[in-house]
C-alpha positions as CSV (number, residue, x, y, z in Angstrom):
1,X,0.0,0.0,0.0
2,X,2.9,2.3,0.8
3,X,4.4,2.0,-2.6
4,X,1.0,2.2,-4.3
5,X,0.2,5.6,-2.7
6,X,3.5,7.0,-3.8
7,X,3.2,5.5,-7.3
8,X,-0.3,7.1,-7.8
9,X,1.0,10.5,-6.7
10,X,4.1,10.2,-8.8
11,X,2.2,8.9,-11.8
12,X,-0.3,11.8,-11.7
13,X,2.5,14.3,-11.7
14,X,4.3,12.4,-14.5
15,X,1.1,12.8,-16.6
16,X,1.0,16.5,-15.8
17,X,4.6,17.0,-16.8
18,X,4.3,15.0,-20.0
19,X,1.1,16.8,-21.2
20,X,2.6,20.2,-20.3
21,X,5.7,19.4,-22.3
22,X,3.6,18.2,-25.3
23,X,1.5,21.4,-25.3
24,X,4.6,23.6,-24.9
25,X,6.3,21.8,-27.8
26,X,3.2,22.2,-30.1
27,X,2.8,25.9,-29.3
28,X,6.5,26.5,-29.9
29,X,6.3,24.8,-33.3
30,X,3.3,27.0,-34.2
31,X,4.5,30.2,-32.6
32,X,4.7,32.0,-36.0
33,X,0.9,31.7,-36.3
34,X,0.2,33.5,-33.0
35,X,-0.1,37.2,-32.3
36,X,1.9,38.9,-29.5
37,X,-1.2,39.1,-27.3
38,X,-1.9,35.4,-27.8
39,X,1.7,34.5,-26.9
40,X,1.5,36.6,-23.8
41,X,-1.8,35.0,-22.8
42,X,-0.4,31.6,-23.4
43,X,2.7,32.4,-21.3
44,X,0.6,33.7,-18.4
45,X,-1.7,30.6,-18.5
46,X,1.3,28.2,-18.8
47,X,3.0,29.9,-15.9
48,X,-0.1,29.8,-13.8
49,X,-0.8,26.1,-14.5
50,X,2.8,25.1,-13.7
51,X,2.7,27.0,-10.4
52,X,-0.7,25.6,-9.5
53,X,0.6,22.1,-10.2
54,X,3.8,22.7,-8.2
55,X,2.6,24.5,-5.1
56,X,0.2,21.7,-4.0
57,X,3.2,19.4,-3.8
58,X,4.5,21.5,-0.9
59,X,1.1,22.2,0.6
60,X,-0.6,18.8,0.1
61,X,1.6,16.0,-1.2
62,X,4.5,16.4,1.1
63,X,2.3,16.4,4.2
64,X,0.3,13.4,2.8
65,X,3.6,11.6,2.1
66,X,4.8,12.4,5.6
67,X,1.5,11.2,7.2
68,X,1.5,8.0,5.2
69,X,5.2,7.3,6.1
70,X,4.4,7.9,9.8
71,X,1.4,5.5,9.6
72,X,3.5,2.7,8.0
73,X,6.4,3.3,10.4
74,X,3.8,3.3,13.3
75,X,5.3,6.5,14.6
76,X,3.3,8.5,17.1
77,X,4.1,12.2,17.2
78,X,1.6,14.3,19.1
79,X,0.0,17.0,17.0
80,X,1.6,16.2,13.7
81,X,-1.7,15.0,12.2
82,X,-3.4,18.3,13.1
83,X,-0.6,20.3,11.5
84,X,-0.7,18.2,8.3
85,X,-4.5,18.5,8.0
86,X,-4.3,22.3,8.5
87,X,-2.0,22.6,5.5
88,X,-4.7,20.9,3.2
89,X,-7.0,23.9,3.7
90,X,-4.5,26.3,2.2
91,X,-4.6,24.7,-1.4
92,X,-7.5,27.0,-2.6
93,X,-5.8,30.0,-1.1
94,X,-2.5,29.2,-2.7
95,X,-4.1,28.6,-6.1
96,X,-6.0,31.8,-5.9
97,X,-3.0,33.9,-4.9
98,X,-0.9,32.3,-7.7
99,X,-3.6,33.1,-10.3
100,X,-4.1,36.7,-9.2
101,X,-0.4,37.4,-9.1
102,X,0.5,35.8,-12.4
103,X,-2.4,36.8,-14.7
104,X,-1.9,40.4,-15.6
105,X,-5.6,41.3,-15.9
106,X,-6.4,40.0,-12.5
107,X,-3.3,41.5,-10.9
108,X,-4.1,45.0,-12.3
109,X,-7.7,44.8,-11.2
110,X,-6.7,43.9,-7.7
111,X,-4.1,46.7,-7.6
112,X,-6.6,49.2,-8.8
113,X,-9.0,48.0,-6.2
114,X,-6.4,48.5,-3.5
115,X,-5.4,51.9,-5.0
116,X,-1.8,50.7,-5.3
117,X,0.5,53.5,-6.4
118,X,1.8,53.0,-9.9
119,X,5.4,53.5,-10.9
120,X,4.5,55.1,-14.2
121,X,5.3,58.6,-15.2
122,X,2.3,60.9,-15.2
123,X,2.4,64.0,-17.4
124,X,0.6,67.1,-16.3
125,X,-0.3,69.8,-18.7
126,X,-0.8,73.4,-17.6
127,X,-1.9,76.2,-19.8
128,X,-1.6,79.9,-19.2
129,X,-4.2,82.1,-20.9
130,X,-3.7,85.8,-21.3
131,X,-5.5,88.5,-23.1
132,X,-3.1,88.5,-26.1
133,X,-3.6,84.8,-26.8
134,X,-7.4,85.1,-27.3
135,X,-8.4,88.7,-27.9
136,X,-11.7,87.8,-29.4
137,X,-12.9,85.9,-26.3
138,X,-12.1,88.6,-23.8
């Protein structure tokens, strides 16, 4: 059972890595047919999916592997089960934060909502009107 649990987890990630590589290779071969916006969107989606597949390893799979290992070794560490189960609840939070921080549209919307100061240059235009500039109005 111990090996079966690890092989299922490893197999699922092997499928994710293989399919991600196949999609990346196909898109790279057809990159000349895509616009710059499409390439940027694909890059953002790929980065989001890679991070969303990787971060649960640390938040979920490592605690599960640790728990399964402790069960099979018949180890009894007080409170470790509670700590591991608390980590599982963070998967939706981690995935949401990753998506918001990587996808430009979401990130800009959140920053606008928070009124985050932007590092762009703002140009102010000031005009001075005098009587000589517009004699017919005055």
